[in-house]
C-alpha positions as a Python dict, from the first residue, in 0.01 Angstrom:
ca = {
    (1, 'M'): (0, 0, 0),
    (2, 'A'): (143, -27, 346),
    (3, 'I'): (-79, -11, 647),
    (4, 'P'): (39, 318, 805),
    (5, 'G'): (297, 259, 1071),
    (6, 'S'): (386, -86, 948),
    (7, 'R'): (566, 21, 633),
    (8, 'R'): (904, -96, 758),
    (9, 'I'): (1030, -319, 1031),
    (10, 'L'): (1400, -251, 1044),
    (11, 'A'): (1654, -491, 1179),
    (12, 'V'): (1738, -266, 1471),
    (13, 'L'): (1664, -526, 1737),
    (14, 'S'): (2016, -657, 1703),
    (15, 'A'): (2145, -320, 1814),
    (16, 'L'): (1974, -366, 2148),
    (17, 'T'): (2211, -647, 2230),
    (18, 'A'): (2519, -429, 2176),
    (19, 'A'): (2728, -361, 2483),
    (20, 'A'): (2627, -40, 2658),
    (21, 'G'): (2869, 248, 2623),
    (22, 'L'): (3070, 86, 2343),
    (23, 'T'): (3303, 339, 2179),
    (24, 'L'): (3558, 247, 1915),
    (25, 'T'): (3760, 549, 1806),
    (26, 'A'): (3917, 593, 1465),
    (27, 'A'): (4294, 606, 1469),
    (28, 'H'): (4317, 983, 1489),
    (29, 'P'): (4434, 1181, 1795),
    (30, 'S'): (4218, 1455, 1945),
    (31, 'A'): (4196, 1800, 1791),
    (32, 'A'): (4524, 1975, 1726),
    (33, 'A'): (4551, 2343, 1813),
    (34, 'G'): (4535, 2575, 1514),
    (35, 'A'): (4373, 2322, 1280),
    (36, 'V'): (4034, 2187, 1180),
    (37, 'T'): (4027, 1827, 1299),
    (38, 'A'): (3782, 1537, 1319),
    (39, 'T'): (3730, 1237, 1546),
    (40, 'C'): (3509, 943, 1449),
    (41, 'T'): (3381, 677, 1690),
    (42, 'K'): (3164, 368, 1688),
    (43, 'T'): (2880, 444, 1926),
    (44, 'S'): (2725, 96, 1886),
    (45, 'D'): (2851, -230, 1735),
    (46, 'W'): (2643, -547, 1696),
    (47, 'G'): (2888, -750, 1488),
    (48, 'T'): (2716, -733, 1151),
    (49, 'G'): (2672, -356, 1167),
    (50, 'F'): (2735, -43, 1365),
    (51, 'E'): (2634, 313, 1442),
    (52, 'G'): (2900, 581, 1424),
    (53, 'S'): (2954, 949, 1485),
    (54, 'C'): (3209, 1203, 1361),
    (55, 'T'): (3282, 1535, 1535),
    (56, 'I'): (3446, 1818, 1339),
    (57, 'S'): (3633, 2059, 1569),
    (58, 'N'): (3750, 2404, 1465),
    (59, 'G'): (4080, 2462, 1647),
    (60, 'T'): (4161, 2773, 1444),
    (61, 'S'): (4110, 3133, 1553),
    (62, 'A'): (3847, 3206, 1285),
    (63, 'S'): (3506, 3070, 1196),
    (64, 'I'): (3477, 2825, 904),
    (65, 'S'): (3176, 2835, 672),
    (66, 'S'): (3175, 2473, 553),
    (67, 'W'): (3342, 2137, 603),
    (68, 'K'): (3399, 1812, 418),
    (69, 'L'): (3515, 1484, 572),
    (70, 'E'): (3635, 1183, 372),
    (71, 'F'): (3746, 830, 460),
    (72, 'D'): (3779, 479, 318),
    (73, 'L'): (3610, 158, 434),
    (74, 'P'): (3739, -196, 383),
    (75, 'S'): (3565, -441, 148),
    (76, 'G'): (3251, -581, 305),
    (77, 'T'): (3182, -268, 511),
    (78, 'A'): (2951, 10, 391),
    (79, 'I'): (2763, 316, 516),
    (80, 'T'): (2386, 255, 484),
    (81, 'S'): (2247, 589, 606),
    (82, 'A'): (2368, 916, 756),
    (83, 'W'): (2219, 1223, 922),
    (84, 'N'): (2316, 1588, 976),
    (85, 'T'): (2530, 1566, 662),
    (86, 'T'): (2518, 1517, 285),
    (87, 'Q'): (2672, 1185, 185),
    (88, 'S'): (2819, 1049, -137),
    (89, 'H'): (3062, 769, -218),
    (90, 'S'): (3265, 619, -499),
    (91, 'G'): (3337, 254, -432),
    (92, 'N'): (3464, 231, -75),
    (93, 'H'): (3560, 601, -56),
    (94, 'Y'): (3299, 806, 133),
    (95, 'T'): (3252, 1184, 141),
    (96, 'F'): (3044, 1374, 397),
    (97, 'A'): (2981, 1748, 363),
    (98, 'N'): (2791, 1986, 585),
    (99, 'A'): (2417, 2027, 555),
    (100, 'S'): (2273, 2371, 492),
    (101, 'W'): (2232, 2444, 862),
    (102, 'N'): (2560, 2317, 1016),
    (103, 'G'): (2836, 2435, 783),
    (104, 'T'): (2941, 2732, 995),
    (105, 'V'): (3158, 2630, 1290),
    (106, 'A'): (3286, 2909, 1513),
    (107, 'A'): (3647, 2923, 1638),
    (108, 'G'): (3686, 2667, 1917),
    (109, 'A'): (3344, 2509, 1843),
    (110, 'S'): (3248, 2174, 1695),
    (111, 'T'): (2966, 2000, 1510),
    (112, 'S'): (2878, 1632, 1460),
    (113, 'F'): (2704, 1397, 1221),
    (114, 'G'): (2607, 1033, 1255),
    (115, 'F'): (2575, 728, 1035),
    (116, 'D'): (2476, 361, 1029),
    (117, 'G'): (2687, 95, 864),
    (118, 'S'): (2693, -272, 773),
    (119, 'G'): (2985, -505, 818),
    (120, 'S'): (3252, -533, 1085),
    (121, 'G'): (3524, -301, 949),
    (122, 'W'): (3608, 59, 1032),
    (123, 'L'): (3733, 366, 853),
    (124, 'S'): (4084, 464, 748),
    (125, 'G'): (4249, 755, 565),
    (126, 'C'): (4033, 1021, 733),
    (127, 'T'): (4068, 1377, 599),
    (128, 'V'): (3875, 1693, 681),
    (129, 'N'): (3877, 1985, 437),
    (130, 'G'): (4159, 1813, 254),
    (131, 'A'): (4391, 1769, 556),
    (132, 'A'): (4449, 1471, 786),
    (133, 'C'): (4178, 1446, 1051),
    (134, 'D'): (4435, 1461, 1332),
    (135, 'G'): (4562, 1800, 1208),
    (136, 'S'): (4901, 1665, 1104),
    (137, 'G'): (4866, 1752, 735),
    (138, 'T'): (4760, 2050, 528),
    (139, 'P'): (4506, 2079, 249),
    (140, 'P'): (4624, 2117, -109),
    (141, 'G'): (4767, 2462, -175),
    (142, 'G'): (4879, 2532, 183),
    (143, 'G'): (4698, 2577, 514),
    (144, 'N'): (4357, 2655, 362),
    (145, 'D'): (4175, 2582, 38),
    (146, 'T'): (4128, 2918, -134),
    (147, 'Q'): (4066, 2799, -488),
    (148, 'A'): (3706, 2832, -609),
    (149, 'P'): (3542, 2572, -836),
    (150, 'T'): (3502, 2643, -1204),
    (151, 'A'): (3171, 2796, -1312),
    (152, 'P'): (2896, 2547, -1408),
    (153, 'S'): (2829, 2540, -1781),
    (154, 'G'): (2552, 2441, -2016),
    (155, 'L'): (2267, 2554, -1794),
    (156, 'K'): (1934, 2476, -1962),
    (157, 'S'): (1567, 2431, -1883),
    (158, 'T'): (1448, 2069, -1896),
    (159, 'G'): (1081, 2129, -1818),
    (160, 'K'): (830, 2374, -1676),
    (161, 'T'): (474, 2411, -1547),
    (162, 'D'): (278, 2714, -1437),
    (163, 'T'): (460, 2717, -1100),
    (164, 'T'): (786, 2521, -1153),
    (165, 'V'): (1097, 2525, -1371),
    (166, 'S'): (1336, 2228, -1398),
    (167, 'L'): (1703, 2294, -1478),
    (168, 'S'): (2018, 2096, -1551),
    (169, 'W'): (2382, 2187, -1609),
    (170, 'T'): (2731, 2044, -1659),
    (171, 'A'): (2929, 1977, -1342),
    (172, 'S'): (3204, 2211, -1219),
    (173, 'T'): (3553, 2099, -1121),
    (174, 'D'): (3754, 2188, -809),
    (175, 'N'): (4105, 2125, -676),
    (176, 'V'): (3957, 1946, -372),
    (177, 'G'): (3598, 1873, -468),
    (178, 'V'): (3264, 2039, -538),
    (179, 'A'): (3033, 2027, -235),
    (180, 'G'): (2715, 2156, -401),
    (181, 'Y'): (2540, 2407, -624),
    (182, 'D'): (2325, 2712, -551),
    (183, 'V'): (2050, 2799, -802),
    (184, 'Y'): (1964, 3168, -831),
    (185, 'K'): (1641, 3322, -951),
    (186, 'G'): (1769, 3663, -1053),
    (187, 'T'): (1983, 3764, -753),
    (188, 'T'): (1789, 3550, -502),
    (189, 'K'): (1905, 3203, -407),
    (190, 'A'): (1613, 2973, -497),
    (191, 'T'): (1747, 2632, -392),
    (192, 'S'): (2065, 2437, -316),
    (193, 'V'): (2145, 2087, -441),
    (194, 'T'): (2438, 1846, -452),
    (195, 'G'): (2368, 1712, -803),
    (196, 'T'): (2354, 1878, -1145),
    (197, 'S'): (1979, 1928, -1172),
    (198, 'A'): (1711, 2107, -972),
    (199, 'T'): (1345, 2206, -982),
    (200, 'V'): (1254, 2557, -866),
    (201, 'T'): (902, 2568, -723),
    (202, 'G'): (661, 2835, -603),
    (203, 'L'): (675, 3043, -920),
    (204, 'T'): (404, 3263, -1069),
    (205, 'P'): (220, 3149, -1383),
    (206, 'K'): (298, 3315, -1716),
    (207, 'T'): (603, 3497, -1575),
    (208, 'A'): (957, 3529, -1714),
    (209, 'Y'): (1246, 3433, -1485),
    (210, 'S'): (1624, 3437, -1526),
    (211, 'F'): (1826, 3157, -1364),
    (212, 'T'): (2197, 3104, -1296),
    (213, 'V'): (2393, 2846, -1096),
    (214, 'K'): (2706, 2876, -881),
    (215, 'A'): (2925, 2594, -749),
    (216, 'R'): (3078, 2587, -400),
    (217, 'D'): (3337, 2368, -231),
    (218, 'A'): (3365, 2248, 127),
    (219, 'A'): (3592, 2539, 220),
    (220, 'G'): (3321, 2788, 122),
    (221, 'N'): (3478, 2904, -205),
    (222, 'V'): (3211, 2999, -459),
    (223, 'S'): (3248, 2990, -837),
    (224, 'A'): (3147, 3251, -1088),
    (225, 'A'): (2791, 3225, -1215),
    (226, 'S'): (2697, 2997, -1500),
    (227, 'N'): (2539, 3119, -1820),
    (228, 'A'): (2193, 3268, -1760),
    (229, 'V'): (1881, 3100, -1894),
    (230, 'S'): (1545, 3274, -1926),
    (231, 'V'): (1225, 3071, -1882),
    (232, 'T'): (861, 3182, -1889),
    (233, 'T'): (627, 2968, -1681),
    (234, 'D'): (312, 2827, -1837),
    (235, 'D'): (-30, 2980, -1807),
    (236, 'S'): (-220, 2850, -1503),
    (237, 'G'): (-425, 2628, -1729),
    (238, 'G'): (-120, 2507, -1920),
    (239, 'G'): (146, 2246, -1874),
    (240, 'N'): (352, 2047, -2118),
    (241, 'P'): (295, 1759, -2161),
    (242, 'P'): (-67, 1736, -2041),
    (243, 'A'): (-119, 1521, -1734),
    (244, 'G'): (-372, 1247, -1681),
    (245, 'T'): (-662, 1310, -1447),
    (246, 'K'): (-698, 980, -1265),
    (247, 'V'): (-765, 1023, -893),
    (248, 'M'): (-765, 695, -701),
    (249, 'G'): (-822, 665, -326),
    (250, 'Y'): (-783, 370, -91),
    (251, 'F'): (-1078, 269, 129),
    (252, 'T'): (-972, 30, 408),
    (253, 'D'): (-1201, -241, 542),
    (254, 'W'): (-1069, -189, 898),
    (255, 'G'): (-1159, 181, 881),
    (256, 'I'): (-1516, 101, 985),
    (257, 'Y'): (-1401, 11, 1335),
    (258, 'Q'): (-1198, 261, 1543),
    (259, 'R'): (-1191, 521, 1272),
    (260, 'N'): (-1568, 499, 1217),
    (261, 'Y'): (-1518, 576, 849),
    (262, 'H'): (-1775, 413, 621),
    (263, 'V'): (-1862, 420, 252),
    (264, 'R'): (-2124, 687, 328),
    (265, 'N'): (-1841, 920, 435),
    (266, 'I'): (-1698, 905, 81),
    (267, 'D'): (-2021, 1071, -30),
    (268, 'T'): (-2084, 1317, 256),
    (269, 'S'): (-1725, 1450, 250),
    (270, 'G'): (-1750, 1537, -118),
    (271, 'T'): (-1475, 1286, -198),
    (272, 'A'): (-1685, 1071, -431),
    (273, 'S'): (-1737, 1351, -681),
    (274, 'K'): (-1361, 1395, -716),
    (275, 'L'): (-1264, 1028, -761),
    (276, 'T'): (-1222, 815, -1069),
    (277, 'T'): (-1133, 495, -881),
    (278, 'I'): (-1167, 340, -535),
    (279, 'N'): (-922, 72, -423),
    (280, 'Y'): (-1083, -151, -162),
    (281, 'A'): (-810, -272, 76),
    (282, 'F'): (-729, -544, 141),
    (283, 'G'): (-804, -892, 22),
    (284, 'N'): (-583, -1167, 161),
    (285, 'V'): (-334, -1377, -34),
    (286, 'T'): (-310, -1724, 118),
    (287, 'N'): (-250, -2079, -3),
    (288, 'G'): (-155, -1935, -340),
    (289, 'Q'): (-499, -1778, -388),
    (290, 'C'): (-697, -1457, -341),
    (291, 'A'): (-920, -1466, -32),
    (292, 'V'): (-1159, -1242, 160),
    (293, 'G'): (-981, -1023, 417),
    (294, 'D'): (-1258, -937, 668),
    (295, 'S'): (-1593, -1099, 596),
    (296, 'Y'): (-1781, -896, 858),
    (297, 'A'): (-1661, -560, 726),
    (298, 'D'): (-1676, -668, 364),
    (299, 'Y'): (-2024, -814, 330),
    (300, 'D'): (-2193, -889, 663),
    (301, 'R'): (-2214, -574, 879),
    (302, 'F'): (-2569, -438, 897),
    (303, 'Y'): (-2610, -72, 794),
    (304, 'S'): (-2911, 117, 918),
    (305, 'A'): (-3090, 375, 704),
    (306, 'G'): (-2902, 661, 871),
    (307, 'E'): (-2564, 495, 806),
    (308, 'S'): (-2622, 399, 445),
    (309, 'V'): (-2545, 576, 120),
    (310, 'D'): (-2900, 566, -18),
    (311, 'G'): (-3091, 616, 307),
    (312, 'T'): (-3231, 264, 325),
    (313, 'S'): (-3132, -5, 573),
    (314, 'D'): (-2973, -336, 486),
    (315, 'S'): (-3182, -651, 478),
    (316, 'W'): (-3155, -941, 722),
    (317, 'D'): (-3291, -1177, 458),
    (318, 'N'): (-3088, -1490, 417),
    (319, 'G'): (-2827, -1436, 149),
    (320, 'A'): (-2874, -1058, 129),
    (321, 'L'): (-2554, -864, 71),
    (322, 'R'): (-2464, -621, 348),
    (323, 'G'): (-2144, -454, 467),
    (324, 'S'): (-1915, -227, 270),
    (325, 'F'): (-1970, -422, -51),
    (326, 'H'): (-2340, -339, -54),
    (327, 'Q'): (-2269, 25, 33),
    (328, 'L'): (-2019, 45, -255),
    (329, 'Q'): (-2289, -87, -487),
    (330, 'E'): (-2514, 197, -373),
    (331, 'L'): (-2231, 451, -414),
    (332, 'K'): (-2172, 337, -771),
    (333, 'K'): (-2542, 386, -849),
    (334, 'K'): (-2511, 745, -728),
    (335, 'Y'): (-2174, 803, -898),
    (336, 'P'): (-2172, 572, -1203),
    (337, 'N'): (-1836, 710, -1323),
    (338, 'I'): (-1650, 561, -1023),
    (339, 'K'): (-1468, 231, -1074),
    (340, 'V'): (-1410, 0, -778),
    (341, 'V'): (-1098, -219, -768),
    (342, 'W'): (-1024, -486, -505),
    (343, 'S'): (-667, -465, -379),
    (344, 'F'): (-487, -777, -254),
    (345, 'G'): (-183, -810, -33),
    (346, 'G'): (-55, -496, 136),
    (347, 'W'): (211, -490, 404),
    (348, 'T'): (56, -763, 619),
    (349, 'W'): (-51, -1016, 356),
    (350, 'S'): (221, -984, 91),
    (351, 'G'): (394, -1295, 220),
    (352, 'G'): (130, -1500, 37),
    (353, 'F'): (253, -1388, -302),
    (354, 'T'): (557, -1614, -278),
    (355, 'Q'): (336, -1922, -303),
    (356, 'A'): (109, -1753, -558),
    (357, 'A'): (410, -1691, -782),
    (358, 'Q'): (472, -2066, -804),
    (359, 'N'): (150, -2106, -1004),
    (360, 'P'): (47, -1765, -1141),
    (361, 'A'): (-236, -1904, -1356),
    (362, 'A'): (-403, -2074, -1058),
    (363, 'F'): (-365, -1756, -852),
    (364, 'A'): (-519, -1542, -1126),
    (365, 'D'): (-809, -1782, -1166),
    (366, 'S'): (-884, -1775, -793),
    (367, 'C'): (-887, -1395, -795),
    (368, 'Y'): (-1115, -1377, -1095),
    (369, 'K'): (-1366, -1614, -936),
    (370, 'L'): (-1360, -1424, -605),
    (371, 'L'): (-1417, -1085, -767),
    (372, 'N'): (-1706, -1229, -966),
    (373, 'D'): (-1868, -1417, -678),
    (374, 'P'): (-2247, -1415, -738),
    (375, 'R'): (-2304, -1246, -402),
    (376, 'W'): (-2143, -922, -526),
    (377, 'A'): (-2125, -981, -900),
    (378, 'G'): (-2077, -658, -1093),
    (379, 'L'): (-1932, -460, -800),
    (380, 'F'): (-1565, -481, -893),
    (381, 'D'): (-1420, -335, -1210),
    (382, 'G'): (-1077, -486, -1166),
    (383, 'I'): (-795, -596, -938),
    (384, 'D'): (-492, -432, -775),
    (385, 'I'): (-183, -633, -682),
    (386, 'D'): (-5, -482, -379),
    (387, 'W'): (301, -706, -342),
    (388, 'E'): (548, -566, -88),
    (389, 'Y'): (792, -668, -230),
    (390, 'P'): (866, -912, -517),
    (391, 'N'): (1208, -1073, -486),
    (392, 'A'): (1285, -842, -191),
    (393, 'C'): (1190, -782, 172),
    (394, 'G'): (894, -611, 336),
    (395, 'L'): (728, -759, 644),
    (396, 'S'): (857, -1090, 503),
    (397, 'C'): (1118, -1164, 239),
    (398, 'D'): (1049, -1308, -105),
    (399, 'T'): (1307, -1493, -318),
    (400, 'S'): (1084, -1601, -608),
    (401, 'G'): (1311, -1437, -864),
    (402, 'F'): (1342, -1133, -1086),
    (403, 'A'): (1068, -1248, -1328),
    (404, 'S'): (809, -1345, -1065),
    (405, 'F'): (627, -1010, -1062),
    (406, 'K'): (605, -995, -1442),
    (407, 'N'): (483, -1355, -1463),
    (408, 'L'): (217, -1300, -1199),
    (409, 'L'): (77, -989, -1366),
    (410, 'A'): (88, -1156, -1708),
    (411, 'A'): (-134, -1433, -1571),
    (412, 'V'): (-370, -1185, -1405),
    (413, 'R'): (-410, -987, -1728),
    (414, 'A'): (-468, -1304, -1929),
    (415, 'R'): (-744, -1417, -1691),
    (416, 'F'): (-914, -1080, -1647),
    (417, 'G'): (-889, -975, -2009),
    (418, 'S'): (-853, -632, -2161),
    (419, 'S'): (-1186, -493, -2038),
    (420, 'Q'): (-1102, -522, -1666),
    (421, 'I'): (-871, -286, -1475),
    (422, 'V'): (-540, -437, -1362),
    (423, 'T'): (-312, -220, -1146),
    (424, 'A'): (-28, -268, -900),
    (425, 'A'): (116, -72, -611),
    (426, 'I'): (495, -60, -642),
    (427, 'T'): (803, 45, -450),
    (428, 'A'): (947, 395, -464),
    (429, 'D'): (1300, 276, -376),
    (430, 'A'): (1521, 422, -650),
    (431, 'T'): (1855, 335, -488),
    (432, 'S'): (2107, 136, -687),
    (433, 'G'): (2050, -231, -608),
    (434, 'G'): (1732, -147, -414),
    (435, 'K'): (1381, -290, -436),
    (436, 'M'): (1313, -141, -780),
    (437, 'D'): (1611, -331, -919),
    (438, 'A'): (1500, -661, -764),
    (439, 'A'): (1202, -729, -992),
    (440, 'D'): (1105, -675, -1356),
    (441, 'Y'): (883, -371, -1312),
    (442, 'A'): (955, -261, -1668),
    (443, 'G'): (849, -595, -1816),
    (444, 'A'): (538, -616, -1596),
    (445, 'A'): (422, -266, -1697),
    (446, 'Q'): (275, -395, -2025),
    (447, 'Y'): (13, -588, -1827),
    (448, 'V'): (-115, -308, -1602),
    (449, 'D'): (-337, -10, -1670),
    (450, 'W'): (-123, 185, -1426),
    (451, 'Y'): (118, 160, -1134),
    (452, 'N'): (43, 322, -798),
    (453, 'V'): (391, 444, -706),
    (454, 'M'): (421, 464, -326),
    (455, 'T'): (606, 795, -308),
    (456, 'Y'): (574, 834, 68),
    (457, 'D'): (710, 661, 380),
    (458, 'Y'): (1064, 728, 259),
    (459, 'F'): (1153, 825, 617),
    (460, 'G'): (988, 783, 955),
    (461, 'A'): (1029, 709, 1324),
    (462, 'W'): (1121, 346, 1265),
    (463, 'D'): (1457, 527, 1280),
    (464, 'A'): (1376, 621, 1639),
    (465, 'K'): (1671, 855, 1689),
    (466, 'G'): (1618, 1034, 1358),
    (467, 'P'): (1733, 1220, 1171),
    (468, 'T'): (1403, 1397, 1125),
    (469, 'A'): (1311, 1407, 757),
    (470, 'P'): (995, 1460, 550),
    (471, 'H'): (838, 1123, 479),
    (472, 'S'): (731, 1221, 126),
    (473, 'P'): (993, 1459, -23),
    (474, 'L'): (923, 1568, -379),
    (475, 'T'): (1293, 1635, -444),
    (476, 'S'): (1625, 1570, -282),
    (477, 'Y'): (1767, 1838, -53),
    (478, 'D'): (2087, 1911, 134),
    (479, 'G'): (2097, 1675, 430),
    (480, 'I'): (1848, 1416, 305),
    (481, 'P'): (1937, 1088, 482),
    (482, 'I'): (1924, 881, 162),
    (483, 'K'): (1976, 1081, -155),
    (484, 'E'): (1753, 875, -386),
    (485, 'F'): (1461, 860, -142),
    (486, 'N'): (1248, 1126, -310),
    (487, 'T'): (969, 1137, -568),
    (488, 'T'): (1170, 1301, -845),
    (489, 'D'): (1439, 1031, -841),
    (490, 'T'): (1173, 758, -817),
    (491, 'I'): (976, 878, -1118),
    (492, 'A'): (1293, 944, -1317),
    (493, 'K'): (1413, 588, -1258),
    (494, 'L'): (1080, 435, -1355),
    (495, 'K'): (1065, 644, -1673),
    (496, 'G'): (1427, 551, -1739),
    (497, 'L'): (1320, 185, -1735),
    (498, 'G'): (1093, 265, -2029),
    (499, 'I'): (766, 270, -1833),
    (500, 'P'): (529, 526, -1993),
    (501, 'A'): (466, 829, -1774),
    (502, 'G'): (92, 789, -1830),
    (503, 'K'): (108, 454, -1648),
    (504, 'L'): (246, 613, -1330),
    (505, 'L'): (24, 758, -1057),
    (506, 'L'): (188, 980, -796),
    (507, 'G'): (129, 870, -435),
    (508, 'I'): (12, 1111, -162),
    (509, 'G'): (-15, 1022, 207),
    (510, 'F'): (-313, 1164, 395),
    (511, 'Y'): (-113, 1140, 718),
    (512, 'G'): (211, 1257, 874),
    (513, 'R'): (506, 1088, 1039),
    (514, 'G'): (673, 1228, 1346),
    (515, 'W'): (936, 1203, 1616),
    (516, 'T'): (950, 1325, 1976),
    (517, 'G'): (1241, 1454, 2183),
    (518, 'V'): (1335, 1692, 1901),
    (519, 'T'): (1481, 2039, 1964),
    (520, 'Q'): (1587, 2133, 1610),
    (521, 'K'): (1317, 2284, 1390),
    (522, 'A'): (1494, 2219, 1059),
    (523, 'P'): (1509, 1863, 921),
    (524, 'G'): (1806, 1656, 1032),
    (525, 'G'): (1748, 1680, 1408),
    (526, 'T'): (1794, 1396, 1652),
    (527, 'A'): (1504, 1241, 1842),
    (528, 'T'): (1429, 1007, 2131),
    (529, 'G'): (1156, 806, 1960),
    (530, 'P'): (829, 820, 1767),
    (531, 'A'): (577, 1092, 1851),
    (532, 'A'): (244, 986, 1999),
    (533, 'G'): (-35, 912, 1751),
    (534, 'T'): (-404, 838, 1784),
    (535, 'Y'): (-379, 480, 1661),
    (536, 'E'): (-8, 415, 1645),
    (537, 'Q'): (315, 583, 1751),
    (538, 'G'): (492, 790, 1490),
    (539, 'I'): (191, 841, 1263),
    (540, 'E'): (-112, 1071, 1266),
    (541, 'D'): (-391, 1164, 1023),
    (542, 'Y'): (-384, 1500, 847),
    (543, 'R'): (-726, 1578, 993),
    (544, 'V'): (-564, 1573, 1338),
    (545, 'L'): (-225, 1724, 1255),
    (546, 'K'): (-362, 2038, 1091),
    (547, 'S'): (-468, 2152, 1440),
    (548, 'K'): (-239, 1945, 1661),
    (549, 'C'): (82, 2060, 1493),
    (550, 'P'): (25, 2322, 1222),
    (551, 'A'): (297, 2319, 957),
    (552, 'T'): (521, 2625, 960),
    (553, 'S'): (781, 2538, 695),
    (554, 'V'): (831, 2341, 375),
    (555, 'V'): (1126, 2131, 264),
    (556, 'A'): (1148, 1943, -66),
    (557, 'G'): (782, 2017, -136),
    (558, 'T'): (654, 1872, 194),
    (559, 'A'): (534, 2063, 500),
    (560, 'Y'): (670, 2020, 851),
    (561, 'G'): (643, 2172, 1196),
    (562, 'L'): (798, 2149, 1543),
    (563, 'C'): (538, 2157, 1823),
    (564, 'G'): (699, 2138, 2164),
    (565, 'T'): (942, 1851, 2115),
    (566, 'D'): (732, 1674, 1848),
    (567, 'W'): (843, 1708, 1486),
    (568, 'W'): (593, 1617, 1214),
    (569, 'S'): (602, 1618, 834),
    (570, 'Y'): (295, 1587, 614),
    (571, 'D'): (129, 1715, 300),
    (572, 'T'): (-113, 2007, 308),
    (573, 'P'): (-346, 2135, 36),
    (574, 'S'): (-69, 2377, -64),
    (575, 'T'): (209, 2116, -94),
    (576, 'I'): (-27, 1878, -272),
    (577, 'G'): (-89, 2156, -524),
    (578, 'G'): (285, 2171, -588),
    (579, 'K'): (306, 1795, -631),
    (580, 'M'): (18, 1794, -876),
    (581, 'G'): (206, 2060, -1073),
    (582, 'Y'): (499, 1819, -1086),
    (583, 'A'): (269, 1534, -1198),
    (584, 'K'): (137, 1750, -1481),
    (585, 'A'): (487, 1854, -1584),
    (586, 'Q'): (597, 1491, -1599),
    (587, 'G'): (289, 1379, -1793),
    (588, 'L'): (191, 1129, -1522),
    (589, 'G'): (-140, 949, -1536),
    (590, 'G'): (-268, 1121, -1223),
    (591, 'A'): (-243, 1062, -850),
    (592, 'F'): (-366, 834, -574),
    (593, 'F'): (-378, 860, -197),
    (594, 'W'): (-356, 648, 116),
    (595, 'E'): (-617, 666, 260),
    (596, 'M'): (-963, 828, 276),
    (597, 'S'): (-1017, 844, 653),
    (598, 'G'): (-711, 1067, 701),
    (599, 'D'): (-874, 1360, 521),
    (600, 'T'): (-1100, 1623, 678),
    (601, 'D'): (-1478, 1590, 686),
    (602, 'N'): (-1501, 1822, 386),
    (603, 'G'): (-1223, 1652, 187),
    (604, 'E'): (-954, 1924, 186),
    (605, 'L'): (-678, 1701, 53),
    (606, 'V'): (-869, 1516, -217),
    (607, 'T'): (-998, 1855, -334),
    (608, 'A'): (-638, 1974, -368),
    (609, 'I'): (-553, 1668, -578),
    (610, 'R'): (-855, 1711, -804),
    (611, 'S'): (-798, 2086, -844),
    (612, 'G'): (-426, 2038, -903),
    (613, 'L'): (-475, 1786, -1182),
    (614, 'G'): (-766, 1971, -1337),
}
């Protein structure tokens, strides 16, 4: 689990050394009269990478309703992210189509999108709407593409809950290319996607709906409707298959300081009655062993009677246990169903796993002895391994190999035995060749009771200029900066690896991420930097955001709002309800959240999780 705000440290510092005002223009002249043209430039270049921008100009006498730009890149050069556009590629051929909000370009007007790339090359073979970007050519079939795609076929339902229906279909074909699909609920457009599957949310339980799908191309031509499929949503108490009901929440040792959040707050907020598990974060990983993270917070701070769970003060007797560990003992007496797990690593201390992986058995033995230290014997019911990231990069980079994660967890399970809980927090990066492909998560799954899948922090103000995007999207959407950065793709990839759904817990962030200098309400806007936060720029607790910047819209199952020039995305009780519906539909083991102090004093968000899972 990343410490909020420190999830990623991108290699953007190299961009600061780029020459100011650098502009390298693609080999295309400026807009030709009477044509739709495009000009692409390098706005920054730091040798091993670049930032670019493309401007589509409508030189015709009529408005266009959509656009599609394509180009090729040389070997060794690639586009790594893009904004204000939908991106796809096949090999070194890249395609960029309009997002839902910038497809219409009036006569004489223009629109732009941006992108980041790696390597030192630059584009060639630029076309826009099928014609050369400089206006010297014409699209197939004459001056304009007027041929509509074929109708999608084979539309079917692939799953449902009381409030959602999942659909899939066979792709359409087009003389130039299909830009996307619109899903209709009766005669109302329910959602738009670029792939051949979608989940329609916000439905009414035990209600029959009819769905169709239409394809569209970049020129705005729309196909005939697909076959219709009728689906009746489940009863509000239903769901197939049934979901697990685990609810795990992280309690951070540093929360007792500035945040003034203590174990007693777990009880007074009503959170304790809704939990199955508490993850205590974090223990350190150093010298190949598990170690205490903060001795004062963990077992030394004195709690008075008014601060304690049971209304009695700690003892100053020599050797008496104090701190959060003693308070957790008292909480477990009051709520004997709660299990407490000690989590090791996290964003800051994951670098220690590289040495631990060299001798997994010794590491596991050190952890077992620490958790069963006589001073707090019986407190912990198991261990959580939060390695960010095995054989990949987080705050530091690990090169211990594909099997290192599996080997480490095999040793931990062997030492702790079958009666103790063993869990792990894992990446949500479902991109091809990304963090999920770097380690043997499938092989390691046999040794854990469950995985905490970190389905949040997909996007944030570490990309200081944007584009603005929800940090925890449930699904993909038109304009998402990285297509696979969403919960649905993450869970699908993990299940595709053969990991049982019941071993996957859905991650919820009790905080938002935001940018400032934003003028566009819809996602995809540019920014000047991270928005101000109470403890750190670009991040703020839900308990603050619900009043500071009330959410006014929802995209991909996550709420967002524009307040002045600050743009924030975060989960609310309503969007959490939708995500729990998804968890039930997928048969997941339950949900977890990061972290307790971000919720309100009466536990609005944890209540939504508990209610949503049942």
